[in-house]
N, C-alpha and C positions, 0 to 999 in steps of 0.2 A: 691134709687140707691146708693150702697156703693162706697167707694173711689176706690177700685180695678176695679169695673165695669167702673167707670168714666175714669180711666187710660186706660182701654182697648179700649175706644173710641178715644183716642188721636192717630193721625196719624203722626204728625211731630211737633217739637218745635225748635225754634231758636231765637236768639236775633238780632234785626235790630239795628245797631249802629245809633247814631245821625248823621244827615246830610247825610243820605244814601237812596238809592232807592231799592225797592224790587217788584217783581211781581210773580203772580201765577195764574193759572186757577183754581179757586175755583169750585169744581164740585157740581152739584145739589145733595143734601143729605149730604153735609158737611158744616162746619162753621169755620170761622176765629175768634179767640179770641185774642184781643190785650190788653196787660197790660203795663202800664207805669212803668218804672224802675227808674224814677226821677220825681221831681216836675216839673210841667209846660211843659210837653211834647206836641208836636203837630205832628199829623200824617195826612198829606195830602193824599187824595185817589181819584183815577179815576176808573171808571167801564165801561167795554164793554161786550157785549154778545160775548163769546168766539167762538161761532159757526157762527156768522155773525157780525163782528166788526163794521159794519156801524150802527148797533143798539146799542146805548150807553146811558150812564146816561143822563137823561134830568132833570136837577135840577129845572128849572122853573116849569115844570109839576109836579115834585115831591112835591114842596112846595104848588102850587096852589091846587092840587087834595086833599091834606090833610089839607089845610088851616093852614099851619105852617110856621114859619121862623127859626126853629131850628130842630134838629134831636135828637131823644131819643128812648127809648124802645117803641115798637109798630109802629114806623115809617118804611116805606119801601122806596126803591130807584127805581123809575120808569125809564124804557128805553124810547127811542123815539117812540117805537111801542106800548106803553101803557102796556108793560109787567113788571114784577117785577124782577129786577136783584138780589137784596139782601134785607133781612129784618133785622132790628135791634131787636134782641131778648133778649139782656141784656145790661145794662148800669148803671154804678154807679155814674155818674156825672150829668146826667139829661139835658145836653145841649151840642150839637156839632154843629160847625159853618158850614153852607152851603153857606155863602155869601162872605167871605173875600178873596177868591182866593189864589194865591200862589206868592212867591217871584220870582224875576228875577235877573239877574246879576247886572243890574244898581241899583236896590233897595239895594241889599246886599252890594255893594261897597260903596254907599252913606251912608248907615246906620252903617256899621261895618268896613269899610275900605277894601282895596284890599289886599288879601293874597293869593298868587298863590300856586299851587302844587309844583313848583320849590322851593319856599321859605319854605313851611310848610309841604310838603308831605301830608299825610292823614288828617292833621288838616287844610287844606286850606279851604277858605270860599266858600262853594258851595251854589247853589240856587235851589229851587224846580222845576222851569220851565225847566231848562236844564236837571235835573234828570228825569223828566217825559218824555221829548223828547227822551233821550237816551234809556229809557226803552221801549217806544213805538216802536222805530226802531227795536228792537229785534223781534217784531211781524209783521214786514213789514209795519208799520204805520209811519206817520210823523206829521208835524205841523198841517195839516188840520184835523187830528184825535184828536186833543186836545179837551177836554171838560172842563166845570167848575168842580172844585174839591170840595170835602168835606174836612173840617179840623176837624178831631176827636180830642177831648180833649181840644178844644179851644172854647171860647165864645165871640161872637160879638153881642152887643145890638144895635138895631136901635131905635133912639129916635124919638119923635113926629115930629121933624123938618126934619126927613129923614137922619140925620147924623149917621154914624156908629162908635161904640166905642168898642175897645178891652178891655176885662175884665181880668186883670192879676190874677195870683194865683188861677186859676179855677180848675185845676186837680192836686191832690196830687199824689205822688208815690203810686203805687198799684191800681190806677183807672183802670177800665176795660170797654170794649165795645165788644159785640159779634155780628157778621154778619153771618146770615144763607143764603147760596146760594139757590135761587129759580130757577136759570138757571145756566148753565156752564158759569161762569163769570170771565173774565180776570180782576183781581184786581191789580192795581199799587199803591204802597205806597211810600211816601217820608217823611222822618223824619226831614226835615229842620224846622227852626223856622217859626211861623206864620208871614206873611208879615206885620201885624199890631202890632206885639209884641212890647211892650213898653220898653223892655230891650235894653240898648245901647251896650251890650257885646254879641258877637257871642257865642252861646252855642250849644253843641252837646249832645242831650239827647236820650238815647236808650229806646226801647220798646221790650217786649217779644211777639212773635207771636206763636200761637198754632193752628194747624189744627186738626179738629176732626170730627167724624161721628155724625150726629144728625138725629132724626126722622123727617119724612115729616110733614108739618103743617096740623093739622086736621081742621074740620069745625068750631071749637071754638077757633082757634088760635088767640091770641090778635092782631097780626099784620093784620090778615084777617078781623077781626070784628071791628077794630078801626074806620072805615068809609066805606061808600058804594063804594067809588072809589077804595079802597084797595081790597074789595071783587071782583070787576070786574077785577082788575089787576091780582089777583090770578087765576080767571077763564080763562083769556086770556093766562096766563103762562102755566097752566095745559093743555089747549088745544094744545099749541105749542108742547108739548111732547107726544101727542097721536100717 
């Protein structure tokens, strides 16, 4: 496929600034390509079935079904109903964190100090939890609709004693991940720092978002064939759209 054909598939591009929240209903048959525009970006993400928001990302099932503790190419994101919300079809860093959660106001104030909008305007110290809640409210949801979030471009290792350790300098500028929608999926992104980030300075790191058309997954698709549970998830998802 030549470059002009690739560009024809692009539907939308924009830059998500650091410490910002974004949402979009990613339609079945499209993909979201995320590219870091600085070193050590973090992109927290939540996922809901846009046609039935009570069916949402189930991270425990996602990890158990695939026998994984990280996300990368070939991984899929399961919903509560055992369907597949999105598949990870491209990844240049090899590890995205599904365990670390998101920052809240108390953590940000303790770690970086309190800096309000009245003091700093758009450079004030925001947190991911409040960003997620504000974005959920735009779709008629609230705190009870919060789910565990994925942290793209961040790495958290779990040691043999069960302790979790943030790995700094994991993703350089220009790192990418691509999410293919297998359902009409409400995607909510937040670009605040990872809650376990070892930096003591509050940083705002932007990412580039590209929406594009993609072909439907075939019978030999790597996300489908990576394990039997994924194959069953694709079958359930495809039946949902009959």
